[in-house]
C-alpha positions in Angstrom: 10.2 -12.7 0.6 13.6 -13.5 1.6 13.8 -10.0 3.3 11.6 -11.5 6.2 14.6 -12.9 8.0 16.3 -9.7 9.2 18.5 -9.0 12.2 18.9 -12.6 13.2 15.3 -12.7 14.7 12.7 -15.5 14.6 9.6 -14.7 12.9 6.7 -16.6 14.4 3.2 -16.6 13.1 0.2 -18.2 15.1 -3.4 -18.7 13.8 -6.0 -20.1 16.3 -9.3 -20.9 15.3 -11.7 -22.7 13.1 -11.9 -23.5 9.2 -11.9 -19.7 8.1 -8.5 -19.4 9.9 -7.2 -22.7 8.8 -7.8 -21.3 5.1 -5.8 -18.2 6.1 -3.1 -20.0 7.2 -3.1 -22.1 4.2 -3.0 -18.8 2.1 -0.3 -17.1 4.0 1.7 -20.0 3.8 1.5 -20.3 0.3 3.2 -17.0 -0.1 6.5 -18.4 1.3 6.3 -21.7 -1.0 6.3 -22.3 -4.5 2.7 -23.5 -4.7 0.5 -22.6 -7.6 -3.0 -21.3 -6.7 -4.8 -24.4 -7.6 -2.8 -26.3 -5.1 -3.8 -23.9 -2.3 -7.6 -23.8 -3.4 -7.4 -27.7 -2.9 -6.1 -27.4 0.7 -8.6 -25.0 1.5 -11.3 -26.2 4.1 -14.9 -26.1 3.1 -16.8 -27.9 5.6 -17.0 -25.7 8.9 -17.7 -29.0 11.2 -14.8 -30.9 9.9 -12.2 -31.4 12.7 -8.7 -30.0 11.7 -5.3 -31.3 12.5 -2.9 -28.6 14.3 -0.2 -27.6 11.5 3.2 -25.9 11.6 5.3 -25.0 8.7 9.0 -23.8 9.2 11.4 -22.4 6.7 15.2 -22.2 8.7 16.4 -19.7 5.7 13.5 -17.3 6.4 13.5 -18.1 10.4 10.0 -18.4 9.6 7.5 -20.8 11.7 3.9 -20.7 11.2 1.6 -22.5 13.3 -2.1 -23.2 13.2 -4.0 -24.4 16.2 -7.5 -26.0 15.6 -9.9 -24.4 18.2 -13.2 -23.6 16.7 -14.7 -22.8 20.2 -13.6 -20.6 23.0 -12.2 -22.9 25.4 -9.9 -23.6 28.3 -7.2 -24.5 25.7 -7.1 -21.2 23.9 -7.5 -19.4 27.3 -4.7 -21.1 28.9 -2.3 -20.7 25.7 -3.1 -16.7 25.5 -2.8 -16.6 29.5 0.7 -18.3 29.4 1.8 -15.9 26.7 0.2 -12.8 28.7 2.1 -14.0 32.0 5.3 -14.4 29.9 5.0 -10.8 28.7 4.3 -9.3 31.9 6.6 -11.1 34.2 9.8 -11.3 32.1 9.5 -8.2 29.6 12.9 -7.1 30.4 14.3 -10.8 29.5 12.0 -13.0 27.7 13.9 -16.2 26.7 10.8 -17.6 25.2 10.2 -16.9 21.5 6.4 -15.5 21.4 4.5 -15.1 18.1 5.0 -11.8 16.0 1.6 -12.2 14.9 -1.4 -14.0 16.3 -4.5 -14.2 14.4 -7.5 -15.9 16.7 -11.1 -16.3 16.0 -13.4 -18.4 17.5 -16.9 -18.6 18.1 -19.4 -18.8 20.8 -22.5 -20.9 21.4 -25.2 -20.3 23.7 -23.5 -17.4 25.8 -26.0 -15.4 27.9 -28.2 -15.4 30.8 -31.5 -16.9 30.7 -34.1 -14.8 32.8 
């Protein structure tokens, strides 16, 4: 895993979503720490309605940062975050000074979308 810190680049992985994405975040992060499987299982969230805190894990040796952003629904928060990254990429693509995620995993769900007749 130490080979992930290559060429002086930062490695940022961002997970946005509900409890399912939180569980992916915990499992992913466990590959970079010496946490046993039982400890990872204890951290997994089983209640889909339980509010979760935002989380960040940083490993300076690997130049690795992982973020979990609790957003179970499509909202302005998600739209604004994704749009801010899109604007950075398209406006400043030749000289980006902001460090963007190398990998983004996003999953939310929509309730009550549709038109009524």
